[in-house]
N, C-alpha and C positions, 0 to 999 in steps of 0.2 A: 504494500500500500504506500510505503514511503517513497518509492521510486516513481510513482504516478503523479503527474501534475493534475490536481483535482480542481484547479481554479475555474475550469470551464463547466464544472458540475456543482454549482452551489446547492446547499441542502438546508432544509428548515429544521432538521433534527439537531438536538444538543450534541455538540462535538465532545462534550465531557463523557457521554455514555457510549460513544462510538468505539466498537471493538475492531471492526473491519468493514470495508466497502470495496466494491469492484464491479467488474463485468464478467458474467458467466457465459462462455460460448455455448451455443446450442446448435446441435447438428441434426440433420434429418437425412434419413436414408443412408447413403454411404457415409462412413464415419469421418471422412475427410471433407464432407460438404458442410461448411459452416454457414448456416442460414441467417442467424441473428444472435445478438447477445442480450442478456437480461442484466439490468442495473440493480444492485442490491446493497443494503446496509444491514449490519448486525449491531444492535445496541444492547448493552448489558451482557454479563457473563455468568448469570446464575445457572444453577444445575438443570433447570427445567426449561425446555425450549418451546417457543411460540412462533408461529408464522401467521402473518396477517395478509389476507388476499383482498385487494381493493376491487371496487366495482367498475361499472362501465365508464370508459373514457376518463378515468381518474388515476392520478399518479399516487405513489406511496405516501406523499406528504399529507394525505387526508387522514392518516393515522397519528398525527403529531402528538395529540394529547395522550393517546393510549400507549404509544411508545415511551413517552416520558414516565408514565405511571408504572408500566410493567417492567421497564428496564432496571428498576431498582432491585428486583428479585429474580428476574428471568433473563434468558437470552432471547432477544426478540429479533426476528428476521422480517424485514420489509423489502419490497422490490417493486419495480414497474413491470406490469404485464407487457407482453409484446404489443406494439402499436400505440404506446403512450409513454410520456416522460422521456427518460434517457435510454430506454430500451429500444431495440431495433424493430424494423418493420419488415418482416419476412413477406415474400410474395406468396400469393395463393390464398385459399380460403382459410379463415380462422374458425376453429371449433373449440368448445370448452374442454373437450378431451385432449386436443393438441396443446392447449394452454396449460392443462394439468401436467402433461408430459414435460413441458418446459420446467415446471416446478420440480418434478422428480430429478431432472438433470441438475437443477440448482442445488437441491438438497444433497445429491451425490457429490457435487462439486465441493460443498462445504463440509462433507463428512457427517451429515445428520442422517445416519443410517441405522441407528440402534432401534431395538424393539420398544414400542410404547413410550417414546420419548418426546413426541411432538404434539402440542396443542394447536389445532388448526382452526382459524377463525376466518370466515368468508362472508362478505356482505354483497348483496345484490348479484351482479355477474360473478363477483368473487365467491359467493356461496355456491353458484352453479359449478364453477371450477373446483371448489372444495369437495363437492360430491364426487366428481370424477377422480380427484386425487385420492379420496378415501377409498374408492373402488380399486384403484391401482395399488396402493400401498397401505392397506388397513393395518398391517402388522406393525407399522412405525407410529401409528397415531394413538395417542392417549385419550384425547377428547376432540369433539367436532362441534363447533358452534356455527349455525347457519342462520344468518340474519337477512330479513327482507328478501327472500329468494324463492326459487321454484324448482321442482323436479323436471319441469319442461313438458314438451309435448309437440304437437304439430306447430309449425311457425305461427299460424293464426291464433293458436291457443297461447302463445308466448307474448303476444302483443300486450303492451301495458294498457291501463285504462285510458279513455279518450283524452283526458287532461294531460296525461304523460305523453301520448302520441303527439299532441299539439306542441308541447314544450320541446320534445326531442327534434321534431321537424324544424321548428323555429331556430333552434340552436345550430342546425346544419348550415344556416345561411348568415350566421353572425360570427365574425372573426375576433373582435376585440373583447377581452374579459369584462371590461367595464360595461359593455353593452349586453353581454351575456348574463351578468349577475342577476338582474331582476327576474329573468326567466328561470334561472337555476334556483333561486330562492322559492319561487312559486312551485316549482317541481318537487323540491325536497322537503318542504316544511309546511305544516298547517298554517293558514293565514292568521288565525287568532294568536298563535304562539309567536309568530314573527313580530307582532306589535306589542308583546309583553316585555317588561324590563328584563334585561339579561342578568343571569346569576353571576356572570363574569364581571359585568360592569352595570350595576343597577341604574346608572344615569343614562344608559343607552338602551335601545330596543334590541331584541334578538336579531331583527333584520339588519340593523347597523353593524352589529358585532359579526354576524355570519357573513355579511357581504365583505367586510374588511378582511376576514380570514380567507374567504374565497379568492379575493384579489391578491392577497399576499402569497397564497399558494400558487396562483397563476404566474406570479413574478419569478418563481423558481422553476427552472426547467424550460425546455422549448415548447412552443405551441404544438398541440397535437395536429398531425397531418390529417387531411380529410380521409385518406385511405385507412388510417388507423381507426378513425371514428366509425366509418361504415363497416369495416371488417370486424371490429369488436361487437357492434350492433348485430351483425350477421351471426356471430358466435352465440349471442344470447337468444336470438330468434330460432336457431336450429338446435338448441340444447334439449336433450331428453335423457333422463335416467329412468329406466323402467322400474316397475314395482318389484320385479325380481332382483334387480341390482340394488335398489334401496333396501330390500330385506337383507341382502348379504352385508351391506354396510352396517345396518342396525345390529346384525348378529355378531359382528366382529370388532366393533368399536365400543369401548367401555362406557363412555358417557357422550350423549348427543343432546344438544339443545337447539330448538327451533324458535327463533325470535321474530316477531313482526309487530308492526304498528297498525292502528285502526284507521289512519287517514293517509294511506300510501297512494300517491299518484302514479307510481311506476310499477307496482307489484300488487296484483289482486290478492286479497286475503285468502282466497280459496287455494292459492298455490301453497301457502304455508300449511293449510289443512291437508292438502294432498301429500305433502312431505310427511306429516304426522301419520296419515293413514298408511303410508308405505314403510314407516319406521315406528311401529307402535310402542317400542320401548323408549323412544326419545321424549324429552321434556318439551312441552309446548308452552310458550310464553307470549302473551299479547299485551302490549302497553297501550293505554288509552291516550287519545289526543297526541298521537305520535305519527310522524311521516316517514318517508323513505330514508331521509338522512338521520337514521336512528342513533348511530354512534356519536354524531356531532350534536344532535338535539339533546340527548341525554347521556353525556359522556361519563359522568360519575356513576350512574346506574349501570351503564354498559360495562364499565371497568369492574364494578362490584359483582355483576353477574358472571363475568369471566373468571374472577377469582373463585367464586363458588363452583362453577363448572370444573375448573382445574382440580379443586379439592375433591370433588365428588368422583372424579375419574380415578382417584388414588395416586395420581402423579402430579403433585403441586409444589 
């Protein structure tokens, strides 16, 4: 890490907790065919390992609060999915299974290969990828937290509610973060909550604080290319984990939690219920007056939930 000039890759995370960062080469087909690289950072060096998988068209900096909280006691791995942030843009179709295979390569690269050592947390598209990851390497996973996500189905079944469709379509034609911000706020959070005083700064509204955070995150890292936006969207629309595969995941992972909000513009609540039906042993949690941006709307509660899930897995 010391030999690399990282000035071209500014980060929002605390450098005091940084253990290592870099680019993991990903190969496809022939072992010598390098298709893209994944940018990653590890924070904290605790004995228990956590990987955070971010959602659609979002870079790893969306986990800033959680990384700061968890890195005190855990080894926390964050990374940019293919097609966003500092990671590469491979040609061809993106799928959640392919994006999960990227993560297996990353975990192997870092030596995170022991049995029952990893707590996997995925939100939205990240939750879809987490399902595929859990199917591929269940023996490595101690717990699985699936937030505001879906087991998938046919593409038309994977479409978000109408409000989400309108917001996503609008964002395709807006390039500047300052102009995107109002639509992003509308898409991720309940309107009433946006106008309430922020717990972070009671003199300002949640809208003001979240908009500032969004713009600060956008200032770190390159703008997402349109190919990455569309390709990740395609991965979400074609995602499907069958009931049989969900059952296998449920049977092989010690602790699974399914989390959703009741005012989600991007993920119909029925999808979380479908996950529960396919994984009857999983814990189902629904928070009231909560939107799709669940970990940023309720960061402290999300952190506390993860600590409990980790404990109940027996590996915390």
